[in-house]
N, C-alpha and C positions, 0 to 999 in steps of 0.2 A: 515474546511473541505468541499470539495465541492464533490457531488456525482451525475452523469450525465451519459447521452449515447454518444458515439461518433456521432450518427447523428444529434444530437440538440446543442452539444456545440461547441462555438468558442474559441479555445484557444489563438489566437491571442489578445482576451483582456487581457491576463495575461502576455504578452511580447515573444519577439523572442524565447528566449529557450523553455518557454512551449510550442509554436508552435513546435518549431524542436522536442520534445521529443513526441507531440501528433502526429507528420508525422510518426517518428519512430515506435511507439506503433501501430499505424493503420495498417503497413505493417506487422507488426509480425503476425504469425499464430501459431497453435498448435504445428506444425514441427520445430519451430526457435530454433535452438540450445541453450540449457543451456550453462549459464555463462554469461560475461560479455559483452556488445555490447558497445563500446563507440562512441557517437553521433557527441559530441562539446568538447569544453573545458569545458562547464559547464553543459553537461548533458551527463549522461551514462543510460544504462538500463541492471539490472539483470534478466535475465530469471532463473527459478528455476521450479522444479517439485517434489513432495511429495504427501506422501498419507495424507489425512487430517484425522489422526484418534484422534487429540487432543478433549477432551470433551469441551464443551461450558461452561468454567469456567474461563472467560479474568481477572485473578486476577492482572496481572501484563501487564502494556502497556508500549509501546515504544514511545518516541518522539524523533524528530530531532532539531538539532539548524542551521546547515550549508545548508542542502538539503530537499527541499520538496519531499514527494514521491507522484508518478501516482501509483497507483496500479491496474492493468489489470490482469482478468484471460482470459488465452488463450484458455484451455479447463477444463471443468469439472463447478463444483460451489463452492463458498467459503462465509463463513461467516466471515466478519470482527467486530472485537469489535472496538468503537470508544467511547472518552469521552473527553471532556474539561478538560486539564489538570492543570490548574491553582490550587494550593494548595496541589494537591495530595502528598503523602510522597514519597521521594525517596528510592526506594529499593537497585538501582545501580548507583553510581554517574557517571555522564556525561563521556563517554569515546571520547575525541577528535579526536583519531585516527580513530575511526569508525564511528565517529559522533551519538552517541546512549545515551539516558538516560533512566532508567527505573524506573517506578512509580506504587505505589499499587492504584488500582481502587476500588473505592466504587462500589459493583455491581449494585445497584440502580441507579447509574449515567451513566452506560455504555449502548450502544445503539449498538444492532445487526445490520450491513448491510449485505445483501446477494448478491455477485457480479457473473454474470454470463457472457460471451462473449460479447462484444458491450458496457460495462458498465464500469466506472470506478469511483475511490476515488480519491482524492488528499488531502494529509494530509500535514499539515503547521506546524511550531513549537509549537502551543497552541493544537496540534490534539494528544492526547495518542491514540494509535491505536495498534492492532495485528490481525494478520491472522491467517491462518493453522486451521481453525475449519472447520469440515464438516457440513453443514445444517443437523438439525435432520429430515432427510427424507431418508430410505434406505439405501442400501450397501455404504461405505466409498470409495470414487472414487479417483483416481489419480488427480491431479490439477497440471496443467501447469500455471503458474503467471508470468508476467513480471512488475517490479518494476523501473519506470525511477527515476531517481534521477536528480532534478533539482535544482543547486544552487543558493540560494536567495543572492541576493543584499544585 
C-alpha cells in the first residue's frame, strides 16, 4: 500500500498508466458524476457516493489480482481498513469477472487510514482493504469517492 498526498507524490515513478490515473483523479471534484469514467485501455475510475454508516468492524477485506486500486475521497472523510493479506482465510473465492477476493481479517492486524480530499491510498494485490467506514467523530457524512482501477502488467 502507498498512502500520500497529491501535492508530494510523483505517479510517473509507477509508470504511464498510474500517471494517467492520477491526472484524471486530480481533475475530479465532489461534483464529478457518479459512475464509471474510462480513462484509457488499462485505466478507469468509478465514482460513488454513500453514507458511511458502517461501524468500524473490518472483519472482511477485499483484494484484487488484475487491477490496483487508487482510492481518493472527493468529498467528506473516510476511514479505510488495510492489512497485508498473505495467509488470511478466504471467505469468498476469487471472482475473476469482478476481480475481487474476500478474506477474513484478524482485527489485531488491521490498520485504519483516514482519507480526506487531497490524499490517496494505492492498494496492490497483497493489500487487503475495505472502505465505507465513517470516522468516529460526529454525525455520519455523505462520502463521494473515486476509485481508479489500474491494470497491472
